[in-house]
N, C-alpha and C positions, 0 to 999 in steps of 0.2 A: 743582839739586834740583828746576825749577821744567819741566824733560826729562823726567822723572825722573815725574813728578806728573801730567804733560802725558799723558805712556805710558798710565799707569795710568786715568787720564780718557778715553783715548781708547777703553780698552780696557774700562773698565764703557758706555761709551755703547753699543763696540760687542754687546758681552756683550748688552744692554738692551735692543737692535735683533734680534739674534737671537731672544732670550726673545720678545720681541712676535710678525716673525713666525713663533714656531712657534705661537704662540697662538692667531693669526689663522687659523693651516696646519688648529689642528684645530679650530677653530669652522666652518667650511668644509667641511671634511669630515665635520663633528658635523651639519651642516645639509644634506650630499649626501647622507650615510648617512637623517636623520633625510626627505627628503626621496623617497630606495629602499624605505624602508618604507611611504610616505603609499603609491608608488604597486604596492608587493604589495600593500595591505591594497584598494584600490580594484580590481584585477585579480581580486585571490581575491574581492571581492563579486560583483563580477559574474562569473563561472567559477557561484559558488553559487546568484544568481540563474538563473541559465542552467539549471542541471541542475536547480533545483529548479521550473524554469518544463516545460525535458521530464517529467521524472515523473508533474507533474501532469497534462502532459497523455496520458502513455502512461497511468496508474491511470484518466482517465478515460474513457479508451477502453474499459480492461477491464471497467470499472464497470460503463460503459454501456452494455455490450452483457452483462452477470453481469444490468442492470434490465431489458433485453427476454427476455435467456434464463426470470427469473420469469416476465415475464405472462406469456408463448408457453406455459410450464408450465400456469400456473394458468389458463387460457383455456381448453387442452386438460382441466382437471381437469372446471373446468365442462363442457363438452360431454360427456365420460365419463359424469359423474354425470346430467344429463340425457339421455344415453338406457338406462341403466340404469334410472333413475325411470320412462322411457315405457315400457322395454321391462314392468317390475313391473307397471304399469296397464292394459296390456294383456292378459300371460299372469294375470292372478294370479284371472279370472273361471274359467276353462280346469282352473287348476292345481289349485283349489278342489274342483271338480270333481269332477275323479282321484283327490282326495288322500279325498275325502269316497265315493266310490262303490269303489275299495281300502277305505277301513275299515267301509264300511256293507252290502258286500253278503260275509257270508262264505258260505261252502261246507265244511259240516265234514266232513270225510276221515280215516280212520284213515292214520296215520305209515309207508308202506311200511316201516321198520325197525320198525313195532310187532310184537309175537311173544306169542300168544297163547299161554295157558297152559290144556295138553290134560287 
């Protein structure tokens, strides 16, 4: 009976060692998965930061050129207004004279379509 109980004890000890090895393997596997997950998150964060930086650079280039474009348009508009104002002041006197002459110099004439009653 003692040999049977020793055999059983050896089997129990072997089973316990197998369970311990399994537990340890699961822990190592869990650690490896956790480490792989952390590395993947770090890589994703690095990639995201890189893409955001590229996006900001492109956005700055586009918005910067639009800012220059808007300043250029503003300058052209100001120049056009200045030219129109200058032309207005230069031609104001002569246009007023022409307008007054046309209005005040009336030559009464009978219209060619007018028919005299006979």
